[in-house]
C-alpha positions in Angstrom: 87.4 124.9 43.8 89.9 122.1 43.3 91.2 122.6 46.8 87.8 121.9 48.4 87.4 118.5 46.7 89.9 116.7 49.0 88.3 118.2 52.1 84.8 117.1 50.9 86.1 113.7 50.0 87.7 113.2 53.5 84.5 114.4 55.1 82.5 111.9 53.2 84.9 109.1 54.1 84.7 110.1 57.7 80.9 109.9 57.7 81.0 106.5 56.0 83.4 105.3 58.6 81.3 106.6 61.5 78.2 104.9 60.0 80.0 101.6 59.7 81.3 101.8 63.3 77.8 102.6 64.6 76.4 99.8 62.6 78.9 97.3 64.0 77.8 98.3 67.5 74.2 97.2 67.1 74.6 93.8 68.8 72.6 95.0 71.8 69.6 94.9 69.5 70.3 91.2 69.1 70.7 90.7 72.8 67.3 92.3 73.5 65.5 90.4 70.9 65.3 93.2 68.3 67.1 91.2 65.7 65.1 92.6 62.7 66.2 96.1 63.8 69.8 95.0 63.8 69.5 93.4 60.4 68.1 96.6 58.9 71.0 98.6 60.3 73.6 96.1 58.9 71.9 96.1 55.5 71.9 99.9 55.4 75.6 99.9 56.4 76.5 97.4 53.7 74.8 99.6 51.2 77.4 102.2 52.1 80.3 99.8 52.1 79.7 96.3 50.7 83.2 95.2 51.5 82.9 95.5 55.3 83.8 92.0 56.5 82.7 92.9 60.1 79.3 94.1 58.9 78.8 90.9 56.9 79.8 88.8 59.9 77.5 90.6 62.2 74.6 90.4 59.7 75.2 86.6 59.4 74.9 86.3 63.2 71.7 88.2 63.2 70.3 85.9 60.5 71.4 82.9 62.4 69.5 84.0 65.5 66.3 84.1 63.4 67.0 80.7 61.8 67.4 82.3 58.4 70.3 79.9 57.6 70.5 80.3 53.8 70.8 84.1 54.1 73.2 83.8 57.0 75.7 81.5 55.3 76.4 83.8 52.4 77.5 86.5 54.8 79.1 84.1 57.3 81.9 83.4 54.8 83.2 86.9 55.2 84.6 85.9 58.6 87.8 84.7 56.9 88.6 88.3 55.8 89.3 89.7 59.3 
């Protein structure tokens, strides 16, 4: 049983990575005016990995598009980490 743990762990990490990559490719939603949909995807992704600087950055841009400046700035600061 101990041998299956690393495989399961790697599988879980791979799924998280795939989810984050998919989340970071949602800018077409912003381009087509579906900004709220984009925000929901980024928020779900950040629930998986709260340390993703790219997700925070993209979320900040989505908030800025809607004029939600106070929410945007707290995520905007993550730009310095990549």
